[in-house]
Wavefront OBJ file of the C-alpha trace (Angstrom):
o trace
v -35.768 24.767 -19.973
v -34.087 22.899 -17.056
v -31.500 20.460 -17.631
v -32.716 17.219 -16.553
v -28.962 15.823 -16.146
v -27.758 18.522 -13.916
v -26.011 17.005 -11.050
v -27.383 17.633 -7.543
v -24.370 19.584 -6.199
v -24.303 21.852 -9.372
v -28.137 22.719 -8.755
v -28.579 26.358 -7.911
v -29.095 27.006 -4.213
v -32.520 28.715 -4.827
v -33.850 25.342 -6.159
v -32.661 23.260 -3.084
v -34.427 23.073 0.401
v -31.360 23.855 2.619
v -31.154 23.897 6.378
v -27.815 25.535 7.657
v -26.732 24.444 11.115
v -24.348 26.630 13.253
v -21.287 24.268 12.737
v -21.541 25.063 8.959
v -23.110 21.648 7.960
v -25.776 21.649 5.359
v -28.538 19.043 4.985
v -30.280 18.829 1.820
v -33.919 17.540 2.051
v -35.299 17.036 -1.384
v -38.948 16.080 -1.931
v -39.395 12.264 -1.850
v -42.144 10.507 -3.875
v -43.242 6.855 -3.846
v -42.762 4.895 -6.999
v -45.237 2.157 -7.767
v -45.129 -0.958 -9.909
v -47.136 -0.691 -13.237
v -50.046 -2.948 -13.560
v -49.216 -4.701 -16.726
v -48.915 -8.343 -16.898
v -45.053 -8.312 -17.153
v -44.547 -5.851 -14.300
v -46.882 -7.959 -11.950
v -45.302 -11.168 -12.968
v -41.847 -9.760 -12.362
v -42.338 -7.881 -9.128
v -45.208 -10.096 -7.610
v -44.689 -13.799 -8.767
v -40.954 -13.711 -9.331
v -39.738 -11.413 -6.546
v -42.260 -11.588 -3.714
v -42.523 -14.857 -1.747
v -45.954 -14.080 -0.373
v -47.465 -13.476 -3.989
v -45.601 -16.434 -5.344
v -46.925 -18.623 -2.865
v -50.568 -17.367 -3.010
v -50.525 -17.873 -6.914
v -49.027 -21.304 -6.577
v -51.331 -22.443 -3.923
v -54.514 -21.402 -5.553
v -53.468 -22.468 -9.101
v -52.060 -25.944 -7.905
v -55.341 -26.556 -5.813
v -57.628 -25.716 -8.614
v -55.627 -27.595 -11.058
v -55.992 -30.756 -8.949
v -59.874 -30.478 -9.041
v -61.085 -33.209 -11.422
v -63.771 -32.205 -14.052
v -66.698 -34.421 -15.121
v -68.430 -34.342 -18.550
v -72.169 -34.430 -18.727
v -73.872 -35.101 -21.970
v -77.590 -33.923 -21.063
v -78.045 -35.499 -17.625
v -75.888 -38.453 -18.305
v -72.200 -38.655 -17.025
v -69.580 -39.657 -19.651
v -66.695 -41.481 -18.312
v -65.026 -41.313 -21.809
v -65.197 -38.308 -24.176
v -62.877 -36.416 -26.460
v -63.025 -33.411 -24.116
v -61.835 -35.504 -21.435
v -58.920 -36.775 -23.596
v -58.024 -33.192 -24.531
v -58.002 -31.731 -20.961
v -55.930 -34.815 -19.923
v -53.353 -34.282 -22.776
v -53.885 -30.729 -24.295
v -50.807 -30.732 -26.322
v -47.412 -32.468 -26.888
v -45.597 -29.967 -24.455
v -47.877 -29.920 -21.490
v -50.098 -32.470 -19.511
v -53.526 -31.565 -18.089
v -52.297 -30.598 -14.704
v -49.675 -28.104 -16.166
v -52.264 -26.870 -18.643
v -54.705 -25.964 -15.919
v -52.122 -24.733 -13.548
v -50.789 -22.269 -16.191
v -54.290 -21.225 -17.009
v -55.107 -20.240 -13.548
v -51.813 -18.647 -13.094
v -52.594 -16.247 -16.017
v -56.003 -15.500 -14.617
v -54.452 -14.594 -11.205
v -51.549 -12.392 -12.593
v -53.183 -10.953 -15.478
v -57.094 -11.341 -14.985
v -57.262 -12.781 -18.417
v -56.634 -16.385 -19.849
v -56.590 -17.319 -23.630
v -57.141 -20.856 -25.065
v -56.611 -21.525 -28.644
v -57.559 -24.866 -30.496
v -55.715 -26.444 -33.113
v -57.875 -28.315 -35.635
v -56.932 -30.892 -38.177
v -59.846 -31.781 -40.502
v -62.408 -30.069 -38.340
v -61.604 -31.852 -35.249
v -59.928 -30.267 -32.344
v -56.552 -32.134 -31.781
v -54.711 -29.802 -29.255
v -55.300 -26.940 -26.863
v -52.673 -24.170 -26.393
v -52.432 -21.279 -24.008
v -51.614 -17.742 -25.206
v -49.618 -15.507 -23.090
v -51.841 -12.632 -21.875
v -49.459 -9.855 -22.654
v -49.238 -10.881 -26.465
v -52.763 -10.821 -27.029
v -54.741 -7.688 -28.064
v -58.538 -7.413 -28.436
v -59.684 -6.346 -31.833
v -63.067 -4.138 -31.699
v -65.686 -3.720 -34.380
v -67.551 -0.636 -35.013
v -70.099 -1.339 -32.521
v -67.410 -1.871 -29.653
v -67.697 -5.614 -29.333
v -64.797 -7.767 -29.867
v -64.488 -9.310 -33.377
v -61.285 -10.892 -32.870
v -57.767 -11.166 -31.280
v -54.361 -10.213 -32.241
v -51.550 -12.584 -31.147
v -48.147 -11.021 -31.551
v -44.633 -12.826 -30.896
v -41.759 -10.663 -32.152
v -42.485 -9.856 -35.827
v -45.039 -12.524 -36.352
v -48.808 -11.564 -36.069
v -51.559 -13.799 -36.008
v -55.283 -12.814 -36.118
v -57.868 -15.281 -34.372
v -61.537 -14.767 -34.679
v -64.004 -14.666 -31.529
v -66.769 -16.881 -30.893
v -67.402 -20.567 -30.481
v -65.028 -21.431 -33.323
v -62.308 -18.927 -32.263
v -60.399 -18.168 -29.295
v -61.632 -18.751 -25.684
v -61.153 -15.748 -23.552
v -61.579 -16.105 -19.895
v -61.372 -13.055 -17.757
v -62.130 -11.810 -14.137
v -64.479 -8.970 -13.423
v -63.234 -5.483 -14.410
v -65.479 -2.361 -13.403
v -63.852 -0.174 -15.790
v -62.911 -2.532 -18.980
v -65.434 -3.899 -21.166
v -62.990 -6.447 -22.726
v -60.248 -7.238 -20.256
v -60.207 -8.689 -16.806
v -58.774 -7.216 -13.739
v -56.113 -9.043 -11.890
v -56.302 -9.662 -8.076
v -52.588 -8.670 -7.613
v -53.291 -5.248 -9.000
v -55.533 -4.497 -6.212
v -52.739 -5.142 -3.616
v -50.204 -3.107 -5.842
v -49.367 -0.635 -3.050
v -48.830 -3.693 -0.595
v -46.757 -5.479 -3.017
v -44.342 -2.579 -3.568
v -44.185 -1.947 0.246
v -43.270 -5.588 0.961
v -40.590 -5.652 -1.853
v -39.178 -2.174 -0.696
v -39.089 -3.619 2.963
v -36.895 -6.541 1.699
v -34.686 -4.179 -0.333
v -34.306 -1.863 2.600
v -33.456 -4.818 4.810
v -30.921 -6.223 2.407
v -29.204 -2.691 2.076
v -29.210 -2.342 5.873
v -27.371 -5.599 6.340
v -24.938 -4.511 3.559
v -24.220 -1.383 5.448
v -23.150 -3.367 8.575
v -26.904 -3.629 9.805
v -26.732 -0.051 11.031
v -28.592 3.204 9.805
v -26.788 5.805 7.991
v -24.933 8.330 9.920
v -22.530 11.299 9.606
v -19.012 11.808 10.946
v -18.757 15.576 12.317
v -15.331 17.053 12.537
v -15.258 19.621 15.451
v -11.766 20.337 16.342
v -11.062 22.501 19.470
v -8.692 24.720 17.424
v -11.177 24.991 14.594
v -10.597 24.179 10.866
v -11.507 21.493 8.304
v -10.272 18.214 7.141
v -7.636 18.590 4.330
v -8.385 16.647 1.113
v -6.092 13.946 2.006
v -7.477 13.487 5.277
v -11.056 13.314 3.817
v -10.125 10.824 1.039
v -8.256 8.574 3.754
v -11.107 8.727 6.068
v -13.700 7.944 3.428
v -11.739 4.855 2.196
v -11.212 3.556 5.695
v -15.058 3.825 6.203
v -15.858 1.983 2.929
v -13.155 -0.753 3.264
v -13.185 -1.330 7.018
v -16.784 -0.819 8.245
v -19.108 -1.599 5.366
v -20.658 -4.828 4.583
v -22.477 -7.686 6.529
v -18.951 -9.446 7.497
v -17.815 -6.286 9.211
v -21.081 -5.786 11.246
v -20.569 -4.865 14.827
v -16.899 -3.734 14.214
v -16.093 -0.776 16.510
v -15.604 2.493 14.863
v -12.171 4.079 15.803
v -12.313 7.877 15.717
v -9.543 10.293 16.023
v -9.386 13.523 17.730
v -12.185 16.012 16.850
v -14.369 13.107 15.102
v -17.722 12.379 16.437
v -20.512 9.920 14.951
v -23.987 11.255 14.600
v -26.573 8.622 13.687
v -29.067 9.832 11.035
v -32.471 8.302 10.086
v -35.046 6.149 11.787
v -34.497 2.863 13.174
v -36.387 -0.248 12.319
v -38.324 -0.116 15.593
v -39.351 3.644 14.980
v -40.447 2.570 11.398
v -42.308 -0.391 12.844
v -40.650 -2.406 10.065
v -41.806 -5.856 10.932
v -45.412 -4.981 11.334
v -45.510 -3.028 8.092
v -43.887 -5.965 6.382
v -46.473 -8.389 7.796
v -49.331 -5.986 7.111
v -48.370 -5.778 3.414
v -48.085 -9.520 3.334
v -51.701 -9.829 4.804
v -53.117 -7.447 2.273
v -51.595 -9.480 -0.674
v -53.037 -12.655 0.795
v -56.440 -10.918 1.199
v -56.464 -9.666 -2.423
v -55.823 -13.238 -3.493
v -58.447 -14.758 -1.052
v -55.848 -16.962 0.665
v -56.159 -17.155 4.694
v -52.850 -15.684 6.088
v -52.575 -18.705 8.236
v -51.797 -20.944 5.136
v -48.855 -18.580 4.166
v -47.405 -18.597 7.597
v -48.149 -14.730 8.138
v -48.477 -13.986 11.848
v -51.640 -12.324 12.990
v -55.231 -12.141 11.869
v -55.588 -15.979 12.397
v -59.348 -15.823 12.357
v -59.737 -19.413 11.852
v -59.654 -21.837 14.631
v -57.213 -24.237 13.201
v -55.320 -24.965 9.674
v -58.112 -27.506 8.460
v -60.748 -24.660 8.823
v -58.554 -22.205 6.941
v -57.969 -24.861 4.282
v -61.443 -25.474 3.922
v -62.209 -21.757 3.676
v -59.579 -21.452 0.864
v -61.426 -23.988 -1.292
v -64.910 -22.678 -0.690
v -64.115 -19.057 -1.249
v -61.274 -19.025 -3.608
v -60.526 -22.242 -5.462
v -64.018 -23.687 -6.352
v -65.546 -20.462 -7.527
v -62.549 -20.028 -10.047
v -62.867 -23.655 -11.098
v -66.653 -23.295 -11.553
v -66.051 -20.213 -13.616
v -63.721 -21.996 -15.845
v -65.703 -25.219 -16.178
v -68.804 -23.039 -17.275
v -66.654 -21.142 -19.891
v -65.100 -24.606 -21.122
v -68.720 -26.101 -21.302
v -70.024 -23.269 -23.775
v -66.971 -23.220 -25.772
v -66.848 -27.112 -26.339
v -70.659 -27.286 -26.919
v -70.163 -24.603 -29.661
v -67.257 -26.260 -31.400
v -68.536 -29.896 -31.120
v -72.143 -29.006 -31.783
v -73.354 -31.030 -28.790
v -74.818 -29.856 -25.470
v -71.859 -30.523 -23.047
v -71.526 -29.490 -19.248
v -68.407 -29.850 -17.348
v -68.531 -29.631 -13.519
v -65.843 -30.283 -10.910
v -66.021 -33.497 -9.015
v -66.283 -32.404 -5.473
v -65.936 -35.833 -4.186
v -62.210 -36.007 -5.254
v -61.299 -32.705 -3.662
v -59.097 -33.415 -0.627
v -59.818 -30.068 1.211
v -63.382 -30.933 1.384
v -63.085 -34.524 2.760
v -64.366 -33.348 6.242
v -67.502 -31.759 4.543
v -68.257 -34.942 2.687
v -67.771 -36.944 5.685
v -70.422 -34.989 7.608
v -72.832 -35.284 4.440
v -72.439 -39.052 4.622
v -73.166 -39.256 8.148
v -76.248 -37.040 7.901
v -77.525 -39.301 4.932
v -76.952 -42.489 6.968
v -79.021 -41.271 9.714
v -81.803 -40.011 7.537
v -84.161 -42.975 7.997
v -87.180 -41.066 6.310
v -85.072 -41.249 3.030
v -85.200 -44.089 0.620
v -81.593 -45.462 -0.640
v -82.415 -44.045 -3.966
v -83.121 -40.615 -2.324
v -79.940 -40.871 -0.387
v -77.829 -41.568 -3.707
v -79.508 -38.550 -5.237
v -78.927 -36.313 -2.276
v -74.978 -37.067 -2.162
v -74.676 -36.722 -6.053
v -75.046 -40.161 -7.304
l 1 2 3 4 5 6 7 8 9 10 11 12 13 14 15 16 17 18 19 20 21 22 23 24 25 26 27 28 29 30 31 32 33 34 35 36 37 38 39 40 41 42 43 44 45 46 47 48 49 50 51 52 53 54 55 56 57 58 59 60 61 62 63 64 65 66 67 68 69 70 71 72 73 74 75 76 77 78 79 80 81 82 83 84 85 86 87 88 89 90 91 92 93 94 95 96 97 98 99 100 101 102 103 104 105 106 107 108 109 110 111 112 113 114 115 116 117 118 119 120 121 122 123 124 125 126 127 128 129 130 131 132 133 134 135 136 137 138 139 140 141 142 143 144 145 146 147 148 149 150 151 152 153 154 155 156 157 158 159 160 161 162 163 164 165 166 167 168 169 170 171 172 173 174 175 176 177 178 179 180 181 182 183 184 185 186 187 188 189 190 191 192 193 194 195 196 197 198 199 200 201 202 203 204 205 206 207 208 209 210 211 212 213 214 215 216 217 218 219 220 221 222 223 224 225 226 227 228 229 230 231 232 233 234 235 236 237 238 239 240 241 242 243 244 245 246 247 248 249 250 251 252 253 254 255 256 257 258 259 260 261 262 263 264 265 266 267 268 269 270 271 272 273 274 275 276 277 278 279 280 281 282 283 284 285 286 287 288 289 290 291 292 293 294 295 296 297 298 299 300 301 302 303 304 305 306 307 308 309 310 311 312 313 314 315 316 317 318 319 320 321 322 323 324 325 326 327 328 329 330 331 332 333 334 335 336 337 338 339 340 341 342 343 344 345 346 347 348 349 350 351 352 353 354 355 356 357 358 359 360 361 362 363 364 365 366 367 368 369 370 371 372 373 374 375 376 377 378 379 380 381
């Protein structure tokens, strides 16, 4: 059995890929493998939302925009300006306001593909709504494969919650290979996310190394021979102390007789560093459904202006998520309260669709073949 802790310079020569040059230098070229981030909620949250500026901004942009869309409550066909559901959504619990609650809800959906809402009841009446962190919830399946409940674990504390209208509300995004859990958008851009983070790490390491690629000092004296141990240690310490770090960038390298600097590795231009980083950023934005123009990513500006890109964000990304959430809340509240309720977003209050609303009003104003009552119905009144 091979020793996994064997040091590389103690590895047998037969197990290493060696290329010997005429000068006696040995270059080791071990096999390189890519390392990818896991697809768990914690991994995507840490590597995406907490480390990557593109993913962070995309999540904040969608969740904040969706949380700003007001919800209306209809009982049958009658709009209710006052209702216990509206009061709950305005102040779900003592720690969160309505906007914070919805923003966190949409953030869970984007990073996990799942969101869980738990209701606290007192005397059979729902008093508070609480969000459960997705990585702490486990689906409990029955013998028929359908979920019968959920297990919420915090440390050593385990709580079981039933499924259905009187239990936990589980919102999830479409997952083609899982019957119970949703698929997060960021997981589809996992490779682009790791590429973007690796590019930032590589750039930082390059700056710490005096903004130069790695290289080798080759000692080739005319009379032959090698550096002594003291000469080698002195040369190594001078390189680390005098030529490494961002504050020493551009300092000329002083070489004594017989020493020559040989640059190694590919330059940022050869690796097309900037374009690779921008391409990864565009893939992340694509997975979330955010136009790259709104994130300041150069290239692929398929929209004529910022206003058109902002409108596309609302129509293609924000509103579908709001409608999905409103429909789930409608069925859940209807089952708990025992009355037919319908929650719909108030599109008149969406700032990103102001231009569209103005166009509709202008068309209705010029429609002389419609009565005032028909015009009111056409614009949603």
